[in-house]
C-alpha positions in Angstrom: 18.8 2.9 5.2 16.1 0.7 6.7 12.6 0.9 5.2 10.9 -1.4 7.6 9.3 1.2 9.9 7.9 3.5 7.1 6.5 0.4 5.3 4.7 -0.8 8.4 3.4 2.6 9.2 2.2 3.1 5.6 0.3 -0.2 5.6 -1.3 0.7 9.0 -2.3 4.2 7.7 -3.7 2.8 4.4 -5.7 0.1 6.3 -7.0 2.7 8.8 -8.0 5.1 6.0 -9.8 2.4 4.0 -11.4 1.1 7.2 -12.7 4.5 8.1 -14.1 5.1 4.6 -15.7 1.7 4.5 -17.0 2.0 8.1 -18.9 5.2 7.3 -20.0 3.9 3.9 -23.6 3.3 3.0 -24.1 1.8 -0.4 -24.5 -1.4 -2.3 -22.5 -4.0 -4.2 -23.5 -6.2 -7.1 -21.6 -9.1 -8.6 -22.8 -11.0 -11.6 -20.9 -14.1 -12.9 -21.6 -15.5 -16.3 -20.1 -18.3 -18.4 -18.6 -16.1 -21.1 -16.4 -14.1 -18.9 -17.0 -11.0 -21.0 -20.5 -11.0 -19.5 -19.3 -11.0 -15.9 -19.8 -7.7 -14.0 -18.9 -6.1 -10.7 -20.7 -2.9 -9.7 -19.9 -1.1 -6.4 -21.9 1.9 -5.4 -20.3 3.6 -2.3 -21.3 6.8 -0.6 -19.4 8.0 2.4 -20.4 11.0 4.5 -19.4 12.6 7.7 -16.0 12.5 9.3 -15.1 9.4 7.4 -14.5 11.3 4.3 -11.8 13.7 5.5 -10.3 11.3 8.1 -10.1 8.4 5.7 -8.6 10.5 2.9 -6.1 12.1 5.3 -5.0 8.6 6.5 -4.7 7.3 2.9 -2.7 10.4 1.9 -0.3 9.9 4.9 -0.1 6.2 4.0 0.8 6.9 0.4 3.5 9.4 1.5 5.0 6.9 3.9 4.9 4.2 1.2 6.9 6.5 -1.1 9.3 7.2 1.7 9.7 3.5 2.3 10.3 2.9 -1.4 12.9 5.6 -1.7 14.8 4.4 1.4 14.7 0.9 0.1 16.1 1.9 -3.2 18.8 4.2 -1.6 19.7 1.4 0.8 20.1 -1.2 -2.0 22.2 1.2 -4.1 24.4 2.0 -1.1 24.8 -1.7 -0.4 25.6 -2.4 -4.0 28.2 0.5 -4.2 29.8 -0.4 -0.8 30.1 -4.2 -1.5 33.5 -5.8 -1.9 33.9 -8.2 -4.8 36.4 -10.3 -2.9 33.7 -11.8 -0.6 32.2 -15.1 -1.5 28.9 -15.2 -3.3 27.1 -16.8 -0.2 28.0 -13.7 1.9 26.7 -11.3 -0.7 23.3 -13.1 -0.7 22.8 -12.9 3.0 
């Protein structure tokens, strides 16, 4: 099984969902860096309203489902390749 297409689609949907959420976002961000790293702080206050909420969350949900599909197809493809491999082939051929 090939997992290339679901992986590409999942990345596109995740990027589109985050882009829509951030595009409709109105908020602030604050970053404070200090020498003892325990004193460093990052604070992000995001608020999204309008169609960006539902559209962004829907795109992210579809992207996560496609990412799971790509992961499952990659695992099944590797297991099928591992089970179907012949041990009499040279090592170089197995690594291709």
